[in-house]
N, C-alpha and C positions, 0 to 999 in steps of 0.2 A: 504492499499499498506507499503510494507517494503524496506528500501533502498537498493537502489542495489551495489553487493557486485559482484565485478568481479575478477577468480581465474585463473591466467597464470600461470600452474606448480606451481614453489614454494613463486610465488608473489600472493599475497591480496592485492586492488585497492577498494577502497570507493570508490563511483561515482561523489565526488566532489574531488576529485585527481584524477580520470580518468578522467574528463570533464575540471580538467583545464590543467593537458598537455596535450589533443584535443585544450583548445584551443591556449597555446603559439606557440604549433607547426602550427597549421594556424596563425596565429600574424608573428609569425614568417618567413613564409611561405611570406603572402603576403609583407611585406616589402623588404623581400631577390629583389624580385618580383620587388621593387620599386627602388630600389638601382641599378640593370642592367637594366631596363628599362631606367631612368634618366642618368646612366653613372656616378655615383656617386664610391668615392674613399673609394672600401669596407673599406677597415679598419676604419680609421673613424668613420662610419657607422656604425659595430662596436663595437663602443667605443659610439653612441648615442642609442644603442641596448640595450648594458649595464646599460647603465643609466635608460630609464624609466624602463626596469625590477628589476635592483636595487631598484630606487626608487619609484617604484607601491608596491614590496611585503617591500619596510617600511616604505611604507606610511600608505598601508594600514593596517596591522600590530597596529604600532603604534596609528592612530588615535581608532582605540576599547577601547584604555582608557574612549573615549569624550559618544562610544557608550552603553560600560557596567558599567562606572564609573570606577575610581579608585581602589577601595577598590576588585570589580571581579574581574579587569584587572591584580590586582599582585597576588590576589590569582591562580587564572590558567595564572600567565606564566609559569608555568613547559609546561604547552598542549597547549602555543602561534607557535609552529610550526607549529601543528596538524588541527585548528584550522580556519577558515575560517579570512575572513579580510571586512574590508569596502571598499567599493568601491569606497567611497569618496576622503576618501584617497587613495589608488590607484592611485586617477587619477590627485592629485596632488601634490604624491610623486614624478610620473612617469617623470609629466610635469618639477620638479625639478632636478629629476634626466639628464630629453634632455640635460635641459639647462646648467648645469654645465659641463654637458660633450661639450656641443658646445665651453666653453669657453679652454676647456681640448684640444680638437681637432684642434682650430681651421678650422670649417667646420659648416654654419649657417643650420637647418634641414629643408628639405621640408614638409610646411604642409600635405600636404595627407599622407606622410609616415607613420608613426603613425596613421593621422585620421580615415581613412580607415580599417585598422586590425581593428580598438578599438571595433566599434560597432557588429562586426562577433566574434569576443573575447568574447562580454558581452551573446550575444545568445547562444554562447556551452556552457557557463558558465551558463547560465540558467536552461537548460537544466540539467546541473552536478544537483544545486540546484531540480529542481526537481526530479530527479533520488533520490536523497539523501534524500530526507524529509524536506528540510530545505528552510529558507526565504515561509512558505506556507503560502495561502491566508485566508481571512477569510470564514468563513460559509456559507454557500447558497446554495438552495436548487432548483439551476437551473439544468436544466437535463443532463451538463458536467463538474457538481462536482467531482471531485476526493478525494478519501477516505484518506485523510492525517493528522497524530495525532489526529485518532480517531472521524473523525467526518468526515463528505465533504465539501467539501471546495472550491475555488474559486481556479483551476490551475494557479496562477497569474504568476508564474515564465513562464509560457508558454506564456501565453498574452506577456509578458517584450520580450520575449523570437523573436516571433512575427516582436512584434514593434521595434525590434535591427533591423532585416533583414531589416525593411523598412527603416528606419535608413540610414542601410547603402548603399541600391541604393538611395536614396534620396541623398547624399554628392557624391555615385562616378559618378549621373550623373551635378549635380554643382561641381563639383571641379573646371574645368576650370575657371569659372567665379571669384576664391576666391583664384590667383597664391601666393599671398602675405602672409609673411611669420604671423603662428595662425591664419591667416582669415579664416582658414575652418577648425578648432580648437575651433572658434570661434561660425560656422555655428551648429558643434555638439555639444557643451556646451547647444545652446537654443534650440536643438533639444531635446537631453535627458533628459533635463531640464523638456522641457514639455509632452517626456512619462514619466519619477518618478513617479510627482509628481499628477497623478489622481491616478494612479495603488499602492501610499502608503492608498489610502484608503482603498483598497481590499487586503494588506498586513496586517498579522495580527500584532498586536502590544503585546507585553510583559509586555510594561512597559506604564504606558500612556500618553498621549500627551502633547505637550508644550502647552507652549501659545499663545490661537487662537482657539484652539484644531488642530491641524500642532504636524506633526513631525520637528525632526532635519533638515534630509533631505529636505521635505518640506520647509525649511526656506530656505538650499541652492538654491536650483530646481529656488524658490522665486528669492534671491538676484542675481544669473545667468541671468533667465530670464528679469529682471528689470535692470541690468550693460550693461550684450552685449546682451543682445537683442537691446535697447538702440543706439549702434551703429550698430546693423545689419542695421535695419532700415535708420536708417540714408548714411550710407554704400551704400547699393541697389538704395535708393531715389535719391543719391546725380549722381550713376551711368546711373541709369534711365533719370536722367538731359542732361546728359553729351551724351550718345546715342540719344535722342533726338535732339540737339544742331548739333550734329556732322551729324547729319541724313537733319536737317533744311541746314548745306550749303552746301551740295551736289546735295540737288534737284535745278534743273533750275527755273525762275520764268516761262519761260514760259512753264512749266511741271503743277505746278498749274491750 
């Protein structure tokens, strides 16, 4: 399988760039649907969007110094604008960008304005990885293996794309139960960590694994599951106890 290249007149787009544009367009559309739906101030919402976009790009690019190592990072610095980025760095940078713009614009961000677009954008981005023959899987003898980088490999990019869509469906369904600031974002963190951790075993790793045979991303996944997951279990159990108590108050003794 060769990397996809699309030519439109004099314009030539590599697969990664093409699907990145599609992902950004999809995310922006869903974001502005939320702005209109909740009747938010468009100008202030624009600052939040720019904070997420700028912080995500900057965080994704700069975090490559961790994944590539300082020497490789600075040697490839002239090509940095045209190379990929680390998703974990993009997520952290985008979060900080939104928080910074909240302070600047004076408007708090609704938790689902960005959280719902994120898994859809990820799914599209992974399709870009697949057609760009990037972030490919480990060799496999399974009948659905794809020919990438000189071997039949797990289409791990398609695995994650499908799971990202499933995560989007879950977040869409439960968003009303997490109306407060950052709550739905925390649900997303746990959900994505549960997706990414096992998939790391099926992704080709050009460098040796870290301590305990895990990658850096897997350590970050465990950190997210351990810290945010504990909060999530506590929050859900507290709500469940509150709902049971409220129900018991409205049930009369005669009806019991």
